[in-house]
PyMOL CGO cylinders between C-alpha atoms (Angstrom):
from pymol import cmd
from pymol.cgo import CYLINDER

trace = [
    CYLINDER, 26.27, 6.41, -81.48, 24.43, 4.41, -78.77, 0.3, 1, 1, 1, 1, 1, 1,
    CYLINDER, 24.43, 4.41, -78.77, 24.24, 0.62, -79.43, 0.3, 1, 1, 1, 1, 1, 1,
    CYLINDER, 24.24, 0.62, -79.43, 20.36, 0.93, -79.98, 0.3, 1, 1, 1, 1, 1, 1,
    CYLINDER, 20.36, 0.93, -79.98, 20.62, 3.42, -82.38, 0.3, 1, 1, 1, 1, 1, 1,
    CYLINDER, 20.62, 3.42, -82.38, 23.01, 1.53, -84.31, 0.3, 1, 1, 1, 1, 1, 1,
    CYLINDER, 23.01, 1.53, -84.31, 21.15, -1.60, -84.10, 0.3, 1, 1, 1, 1, 1, 1,
    CYLINDER, 21.15, -1.60, -84.10, 17.83, 0.09, -85.49, 0.3, 1, 1, 1, 1, 1, 1,
    CYLINDER, 17.83, 0.09, -85.49, 19.86, 1.67, -88.20, 0.3, 1, 1, 1, 1, 1, 1,
    CYLINDER, 19.86, 1.67, -88.20, 21.30, -1.74, -89.40, 0.3, 1, 1, 1, 1, 1, 1,
    CYLINDER, 21.30, -1.74, -89.40, 17.91, -3.31, -89.02, 0.3, 1, 1, 1, 1, 1, 1,
    CYLINDER, 17.91, -3.31, -89.02, 16.34, -0.66, -91.32, 0.3, 1, 1, 1, 1, 1, 1,
    CYLINDER, 16.34, -0.66, -91.32, 19.02, -0.75, -93.67, 0.3, 1, 1, 1, 1, 1, 1,
    CYLINDER, 19.02, -0.75, -93.67, 18.98, -4.49, -93.98, 0.3, 1, 1, 1, 1, 1, 1,
    CYLINDER, 18.98, -4.49, -93.98, 15.09, -4.41, -94.60, 0.3, 1, 1, 1, 1, 1, 1,
    CYLINDER, 15.09, -4.41, -94.60, 15.56, -1.90, -97.43, 0.3, 1, 1, 1, 1, 1, 1,
    CYLINDER, 15.56, -1.90, -97.43, 18.30, -3.87, -99.16, 0.3, 1, 1, 1, 1, 1, 1,
    CYLINDER, 18.30, -3.87, -99.16, 16.36, -7.20, -98.55, 0.3, 1, 1, 1, 1, 1, 1,
    CYLINDER, 16.36, -7.20, -98.55, 13.28, -5.52, -99.92, 0.3, 1, 1, 1, 1, 1, 1,
    CYLINDER, 13.28, -5.52, -99.92, 15.11, -4.01, -102.96, 0.3, 1, 1, 1, 1, 1, 1,
    CYLINDER, 15.11, -4.01, -102.96, 16.68, -7.47, -103.56, 0.3, 1, 1, 1, 1, 1, 1,
    CYLINDER, 16.68, -7.47, -103.56, 13.28, -9.34, -103.53, 0.3, 1, 1, 1, 1, 1, 1,
    CYLINDER, 13.28, -9.34, -103.53, 12.04, -6.84, -105.97, 0.3, 1, 1, 1, 1, 1, 1,
    CYLINDER, 12.04, -6.84, -105.97, 14.78, -7.49, -108.34, 0.3, 1, 1, 1, 1, 1, 1,
    CYLINDER, 14.78, -7.49, -108.34, 14.99, -11.14, -108.31, 0.3, 1, 1, 1, 1, 1, 1,
    CYLINDER, 14.99, -11.14, -108.31, 11.24, -11.97, -108.31, 0.3, 1, 1, 1, 1, 1, 1,
    CYLINDER, 11.24, -11.97, -108.31, 10.17, -13.90, -111.42, 0.3, 1, 1, 1, 1, 1, 1,
    CYLINDER, 10.17, -13.90, -111.42, 6.89, -12.12, -111.67, 0.3, 1, 1, 1, 1, 1, 1,
    CYLINDER, 6.89, -12.12, -111.67, 5.97, -9.63, -114.39, 0.3, 1, 1, 1, 1, 1, 1,
    CYLINDER, 5.97, -9.63, -114.39, 6.11, -5.84, -113.27, 0.3, 1, 1, 1, 1, 1, 1,
    CYLINDER, 6.11, -5.84, -113.27, 2.48, -5.13, -113.29, 0.3, 1, 1, 1, 1, 1, 1,
    CYLINDER, 2.48, -5.13, -113.29, 1.59, -8.33, -111.70, 0.3, 1, 1, 1, 1, 1, 1,
    CYLINDER, 1.59, -8.33, -111.70, 4.09, -7.66, -108.98, 0.3, 1, 1, 1, 1, 1, 1,
    CYLINDER, 4.09, -7.66, -108.98, 2.84, -4.09, -108.38, 0.3, 1, 1, 1, 1, 1, 1,
    CYLINDER, 2.84, -4.09, -108.38, -0.89, -5.17, -108.25, 0.3, 1, 1, 1, 1, 1, 1,
    CYLINDER, -0.89, -5.17, -108.25, 0.17, -7.83, -105.66, 0.3, 1, 1, 1, 1, 1, 1,
    CYLINDER, 0.17, -7.83, -105.66, 2.31, -5.35, -103.56, 0.3, 1, 1, 1, 1, 1, 1,
    CYLINDER, 2.31, -5.35, -103.56, -0.70, -2.90, -103.53, 0.3, 1, 1, 1, 1, 1, 1,
    CYLINDER, -0.70, -2.90, -103.53, -3.09, -5.55, -102.37, 0.3, 1, 1, 1, 1, 1, 1,
    CYLINDER, -3.09, -5.55, -102.37, -0.79, -6.53, -99.60, 0.3, 1, 1, 1, 1, 1, 1,
    CYLINDER, -0.79, -6.53, -99.60, 0.11, -2.96, -98.45, 0.3, 1, 1, 1, 1, 1, 1,
    CYLINDER, 0.11, -2.96, -98.45, -3.74, -2.37, -98.32, 0.3, 1, 1, 1, 1, 1, 1,
    CYLINDER, -3.74, -2.37, -98.32, -4.19, -5.59, -96.23, 0.3, 1, 1, 1, 1, 1, 1,
    CYLINDER, -4.19, -5.59, -96.23, -1.41, -4.41, -93.93, 0.3, 1, 1, 1, 1, 1, 1,
    CYLINDER, -1.41, -4.41, -93.93, -2.99, -0.86, -93.63, 0.3, 1, 1, 1, 1, 1, 1,
    CYLINDER, -2.99, -0.86, -93.63, -6.57, -2.26, -93.06, 0.3, 1, 1, 1, 1, 1, 1,
    CYLINDER, -6.57, -2.26, -93.06, -5.14, -4.65, -90.36, 0.3, 1, 1, 1, 1, 1, 1,
    CYLINDER, -5.14, -4.65, -90.36, -3.16, -1.84, -88.69, 0.3, 1, 1, 1, 1, 1, 1,
    CYLINDER, -3.16, -1.84, -88.69, -6.10, 0.50, -88.87, 0.3, 1, 1, 1, 1, 1, 1,
    CYLINDER, -6.10, 0.50, -88.87, -8.43, -2.25, -87.14, 0.3, 1, 1, 1, 1, 1, 1,
    CYLINDER, -8.43, -2.25, -87.14, -5.86, -2.93, -84.49, 0.3, 1, 1, 1, 1, 1, 1,
    CYLINDER, -5.86, -2.93, -84.49, -5.13, 0.66, -83.37, 0.3, 1, 1, 1, 1, 1, 1,
    CYLINDER, -5.13, 0.66, -83.37, -8.85, 1.94, -84.03, 0.3, 1, 1, 1, 1, 1, 1,
    CYLINDER, -8.85, 1.94, -84.03, -10.11, -0.98, -81.72, 0.3, 1, 1, 1, 1, 1, 1,
    CYLINDER, -10.11, -0.98, -81.72, -7.48, -0.01, -79.25, 0.3, 1, 1, 1, 1, 1, 1,
    CYLINDER, -7.48, -0.01, -79.25, -8.64, 3.74, -79.36, 0.3, 1, 1, 1, 1, 1, 1,
    CYLINDER, -8.64, 3.74, -79.36, -12.09, 2.98, -79.00, 0.3, 1, 1, 1, 1, 1, 1,
    CYLINDER, -12.09, 2.98, -79.00, -11.58, 0.79, -75.91, 0.3, 1, 1, 1, 1, 1, 1,
    CYLINDER, -11.58, 0.79, -75.91, -9.35, 3.54, -74.38, 0.3, 1, 1, 1, 1, 1, 1,
    CYLINDER, -9.35, 3.54, -74.38, -12.11, 6.07, -75.00, 0.3, 1, 1, 1, 1, 1, 1,
    CYLINDER, -12.11, 6.07, -75.00, -14.76, 3.99, -73.24, 0.3, 1, 1, 1, 1, 1, 1,
    CYLINDER, -14.76, 3.99, -73.24, -12.46, 3.26, -70.44, 0.3, 1, 1, 1, 1, 1, 1,
    CYLINDER, -12.46, 3.26, -70.44, -11.91, 7.03, -70.16, 0.3, 1, 1, 1, 1, 1, 1,
    CYLINDER, -11.91, 7.03, -70.16, -15.61, 7.75, -70.38, 0.3, 1, 1, 1, 1, 1, 1,
    CYLINDER, -15.61, 7.75, -70.38, -16.31, 5.18, -67.68, 0.3, 1, 1, 1, 1, 1, 1,
    CYLINDER, -16.31, 5.18, -67.68, -13.75, 6.39, -65.34, 0.3, 1, 1, 1, 1, 1, 1,
    CYLINDER, -13.75, 6.39, -65.34, -14.96, 9.89, -65.73, 0.3, 1, 1, 1, 1, 1, 1,
    CYLINDER, -14.96, 9.89, -65.73, -18.49, 8.68, -64.81, 0.3, 1, 1, 1, 1, 1, 1,
    CYLINDER, -18.49, 8.68, -64.81, -17.82, 6.78, -61.76, 0.3, 1, 1, 1, 1, 1, 1,
    CYLINDER, -17.82, 6.78, -61.76, -18.33, 8.62, -58.53, 0.3, 1, 1, 1, 1, 1, 1,
    CYLINDER, -18.33, 8.62, -58.53, -15.17, 9.32, -56.40, 0.3, 1, 1, 1, 1, 1, 1,
    CYLINDER, -15.17, 9.32, -56.40, -14.88, 8.28, -52.87, 0.3, 1, 1, 1, 1, 1, 1,
]
cmd.load_cgo(trace, "trace")
C-alpha cells in the first residue's frame, strides 16, 4: 500500500471515528442535534454548490469567449 493511500485511509477513518464520538458525547437532545446537523449539512451543500456552480459558469464563459475570438 502506498504511503499516500495509507495516509488518506487513516485520515478518513479518523474523521469517521471522531464524528461518531462527537455524536455520542454531545449534550443535546436527539431531535435538536438532528435538526442542527440537517441545517449545517444544507449550508455546506449550498456553499459547495455556489462555489462549483460559479466556477463552472466562469469556465463556460471563458470557453465561449475563446471560441468567438478570431485566430491569427
